VOBA-1610 file (N, C-alpha, C; in pm, whole numbers, padded with zeros to 5 digits, always signed):
BEGIN
Met+10103+02106+20425Met+09970+02096+20514Met+09943+01938+20519Gln+09907+01889+20627Gln+09873+01755+20647Gln+09718+01729+20704Lys+09655+01632+20625Lys+09507+01634+20687Lys+09489+01472+20758Phe+09446+01479+20885Phe+09421+01360+20951Phe+09274+01325+20961Ser+09218+01202+20941Ser+09095+01183+20975Ser+09085+01073+21060Phe+08962+01072+21136Phe+08939+00966+21231Phe+08822+00927+21199Thr+08791+00794+21242Thr+08662+00732+21234Thr+08606+00726+21372Val+08488+00771+21418Val+08458+00749+21574Val+08304+00668+21540Asp+08292+00554+21609Asp+08185+00463+21616Asp+08120+00476+21747Val+08002+00538+21789Val+07940+00521+21902Val+07820+00448+21915Leu+07823+00336+21988Leu+07692+00268+21983Leu+07619+00277+22114Thr+07480+00248+22117Thr+07395+00293+22211Thr+07270+00206+22196Asp+07219+00142+22317Asp+07097+00097+22292Asp+06965+00185+22351Ser+07007+00292+22376Ser+06893+00407+22387Ser+06794+00412+22274Pro+06668+00414+22284Pro+06552+00428+22196Pro+06583+00582+22122Val+06616+00645+22199Val+06635+00816+22149Val+06748+00838+22077Gly+06866+00740+22109Gly+06992+00756+22034Gly+07064+00870+22103Ile+07153+00946+22060Ile+07226+01034+22117Ile+07231+01183+22023Asp+07266+01266+22103Asp+07270+01405+22033Asp+07397+01422+21953Thr+07377+01427+21841Thr+07521+01414+21742Thr+07596+01573+21736Asn+07503+01658+21768Asn+07553+01799+21804Asn+07642+01798+21915Ala+07597+01735+22042Ala+07702+01735+22169Ala+07825+01649+22121Val+07814+01534+22049Val+07939+01476+22021Val+08022+01558+21953Arg+07974+01611+21834Arg+08052+01723+21749Arg+08121+01798+21840Gly+08045+01879+21940Gly+08104+01981+22019Gly+08223+01939+22095Thr+08208+01819+22159Thr+08302+01765+22240Thr+08424+01742+22169Leu+08397+01678+22027Leu+08514+01649+21959Leu+08607+01783+21911Leu+08502+01865+21868Leu+08571+02003+21834Leu+08654+02082+21938Ala+08596+02057+22074Ala+08667+02103+22175Ala+08791+02045+22214Ala+08809+01923+22189Ala+08922+01822+22223Ala+09023+01866+22103Val+09003+01899+21998Val+09113+01935+21896Val+09124+02082+21869His+09045+02152+21954His+09091+02316+21950His+09219+02338+21977Gly+09283+02409+21887Gly+09425+02473+21899Gly+09519+02370+21852Ile+09503+02249+21802Ile+09587+02159+21775Ile+09632+02177+21627Gly+09542+02231+21555Gly+09538+02230+21407Gly+09511+02372+21367Thr+09511+02410+21211Thr+09483+02527+21199Thr+09314+02536+21161Ile+09273+02425+21127Ile+09120+02424+21083Ile+09077+02265+21128Ala+08960+02258+21208Ala+08910+02158+21243Ala+08771+02121+21189Ala+08728+02047+21134Ala+08596+02037+21088Ala+08544+01886+21131Val+08427+01894+21200Val+08362+01744+21257Val+08224+01750+21224His+08195+01673+21160His+08048+01658+21116His+08003+01495+21118Pro+07870+01490+21166Pro+07837+01333+21142Pro+07818+01288+21004Val+07853+01174+21003Val+07836+01098+20836Val+07719+01034+20817Lys+07660+00928+20910Lys+07549+00878+20889Lys+07540+00806+21008Thr+07394+00757+21027Thr+07340+00698+21163Thr+07287+00576+21060Glu+07302+00457+21128Glu+07228+00325+21105Glu+07181+00248+21210Thr+07093+00180+21204Thr+07045+00104+21293Thr+07087-00034+21265Met+07140-00089+21400Met+07222-00239+21348Met+07116-00333+21427Lys+07105-00454+21364Lys+07036-00547+21428Lys+07149-00635+21506Glu+07090-00708+21580Glu+07195-00790+21654Glu+07281-00864+21604Gln+07280-00897+21478Gln+07380-00990+21430Gln+07486-00889+21370Gly+07419-00789+21312Gly+07502-00693+21266Gly+07587-00631+21381Tyr+07549-00611+21484Tyr+07618-00557+21619Tyr+07745-00648+21646Lys+07695-00790+21640Lys+07797-00893+21693Lys+07905-00878+21588Val+07880-00887+21460Val+07988-00861+21368Val+08068-00754+21364Trp+08018-00648+21372Trp+08081-00505+21412Trp+08174-00524+21532Ala+08135-00574+21638Ala+08234-00567+21766Ala+08338-00666+21736Lys+08327-00766+21662Lys+08406-00877+21638Lys+08532-00804+21547Arg+08494-00734+21447Arg+08601-00681+21349Arg+08625-00561+21389Val+08576-00471+21446Val+08633-00351+21444Val+08685-00325+21608Ala+08633-00401+21730Ala+08660-00380+21847Ala+08751-00511+21910Gly+08733-00637+21834Gly+08794-00747+21879Gly+08715-00824+21973Val+08609-00809+21999Val+08522-00848+22101Val+08425-00940+22045Ser+08444-01077+22076Ser+08347-01152+22048Ser+08199-01170+22149Leu+08088-01152+22087Leu+07964-01156+22151Leu+07886-01295+22129Ala+07948-01362+22062Ala+07875-01479+22039Ala+07836-01586+22157Ile+07734-01645+22163Ile+07727-01731+22265Ile+07790-01870+22249Pro+07852-01924+22329Pro+07930-02032+22301Pro+07833-02162+22283Lys+07860-02247+22178Lys+07764-02347+22160Lys+07794-02469+22277Val+07691-02537+22303Val+07738-02656+22400Val+07777-02763+22304Lys+07882-02823+22372Lys+07952-02937+22314Lys+07889-03063+22353Lys+07849-03161+22254Lys+07810-03279+22267Lys+07885-03362+22350Val+07843-03412+22443Val+07929-03532+22497Val+07884-03655+22461Lys+08012-03756+22412Lys+07965-03869+22365Lys+07963-03963+22484Val+07845-04031+22474Val+07819-04145+22580Val+07871-04278+22502Pro+07962-04362+22553Pro+07975-04499+22511Pro+07869-04594+22499Lys+07848-04649+22394Lys+07721-04746+22386Lys+07746-04865+22482Ala+07635-04888+22560Ala+07647-05000+22661Ala+07661-05134+22577Glu+07735-05246+22642Glu+07757-05339+22580Glu+07633-05448+22615Val+07588-05499+22496Val+07464-05598+22506Val+07528-05754+22551Ala+07476-05770+22656Ala+07510-05919+22700Ala+07422-06037+22613Glu+07489-06093+22561Glu+07416-06218+22488Glu+07354-06322+22594Thr+07232-06359+22547Thr+07173-06475+22625Thr+07172-06593+22551Val+07186-06699+22599Val+07179-06832+22521Val+07063-06892+22579Glu+06963-06938+22488Glu+06857-07034+22538Glu+06896-07146+22534Ala+06830-07242+22625Ala+06862-07368+22643Ala+06754-07456+22584
//
Protein backbone atom coordinates (compact mmCIF):
# COMPACT_ATOMS: atom_id res chain seq x y z
CA MET A 1 0.00 0.00 0.00
CA GLN A 2 1.33 3.45 -0.90
CA LYS A 3 0.21 6.81 0.44
CA PHE A 4 0.50 9.93 -1.72
CA SER A 5 0.28 13.38 -0.12
CA PHE A 6 -0.20 16.64 -1.96
CA THR A 7 0.01 20.22 -0.75
CA VAL A 8 -2.41 22.64 -2.36
CA ASP A 9 -2.10 26.37 -1.73
CA VAL A 10 -4.95 28.60 -2.82
CA LEU A 11 -4.52 32.36 -2.52
CA THR A 12 -7.25 34.93 -2.93
CA ASP A 13 -7.60 38.62 -2.24
CA SER A 14 -11.31 38.22 -1.56
CA PRO A 15 -12.27 39.50 1.91
CA VAL A 16 -14.63 36.54 2.41
CA GLY A 17 -12.06 33.92 1.40
CA ILE A 18 -13.11 30.64 -0.18
CA ASP A 19 -15.41 27.82 0.83
CA THR A 20 -13.00 25.11 2.02
CA ASN A 21 -15.73 22.47 1.77
CA ALA A 22 -16.23 23.28 -1.92
CA VAL A 23 -12.50 22.87 -2.56
CA ARG A 24 -12.50 19.64 -0.54
CA GLY A 25 -15.41 18.27 -2.58
CA THR A 26 -13.72 19.18 -5.86
CA LEU A 27 -10.50 17.43 -4.85
CA LEU A 28 -12.35 14.34 -3.65
CA ALA A 29 -14.26 14.16 -6.93
CA ALA A 30 -10.98 14.46 -8.84
CA VAL A 31 -9.40 11.47 -7.08
CA HIS A 32 -12.54 9.33 -6.87
CA GLY A 33 -11.82 5.84 -8.16
CA ILE A 34 -8.04 6.26 -8.31
CA GLY A 35 -7.28 4.73 -4.93
CA THR A 36 -8.92 2.63 -2.24
CA ILE A 37 -9.36 5.45 0.27
CA ALA A 38 -9.19 9.20 -0.29
CA ALA A 39 -9.18 11.70 2.55
CA VAL A 40 -9.06 15.43 1.87
CA HIS A 41 -9.27 17.99 4.63
CA PRO A 42 -8.19 21.61 5.12
CA VAL A 43 -5.14 21.94 7.34
CA LYS A 44 -4.89 25.65 8.09
CA THR A 45 -5.87 29.07 6.88
CA GLU A 46 -3.48 31.95 7.36
CA THR A 47 -3.62 35.61 6.50
CA MET A 48 -0.59 36.74 4.55
CA LYS A 49 0.74 40.26 4.52
CA GLU A 50 2.12 41.70 1.30
CA GLN A 51 5.74 40.81 2.09
CA GLY A 52 4.79 37.25 3.07
CA TYR A 53 2.87 36.89 -0.18
CA LYS A 54 5.89 38.07 -2.20
CA VAL A 55 8.20 35.62 -0.41
CA TRP A 56 5.74 32.74 -0.91
CA ALA A 57 5.32 33.55 -4.61
CA LYS A 58 9.09 33.59 -5.15
CA ARG A 59 9.83 30.40 -3.18
CA VAL A 60 6.88 28.25 -4.19
CA ALA A 61 5.76 29.54 -7.57
CA GLY A 62 9.06 30.98 -8.78
CA VAL A 63 7.42 34.32 -9.56
CA SER A 64 9.09 37.53 -8.44
CA LEU A 65 6.60 40.22 -7.46
CA ALA A 66 9.22 42.67 -6.27
CA ILE A 67 9.18 46.08 -7.85
CA PRO A 68 12.53 46.68 -9.55
CA LYS A 69 14.60 49.42 -8.02
CA VAL A 70 15.39 52.43 -10.15
CA LYS A 71 19.06 52.48 -11.07
CA LYS A 72 20.95 55.66 -10.35
CA VAL A 73 22.51 57.27 -13.38
CA LYS A 74 25.99 58.63 -12.83
CA VAL A 75 26.38 62.12 -14.16
CA PRO A 76 29.98 63.15 -14.83
CA LYS A 77 31.08 66.20 -12.93
CA ALA A 78 31.43 69.34 -15.00
CA GLU A 79 34.96 70.60 -15.35
CA VAL A 80 35.55 73.94 -13.68
CA ALA A 81 37.42 76.42 -15.86
CA GLU A 82 40.18 78.25 -14.04
CA THR A 83 40.07 82.00 -14.25
CA VAL A 84 43.23 84.05 -14.08
CA GLU A 85 42.97 87.50 -12.60
CA ALA A 86 45.16 90.20 -14.07
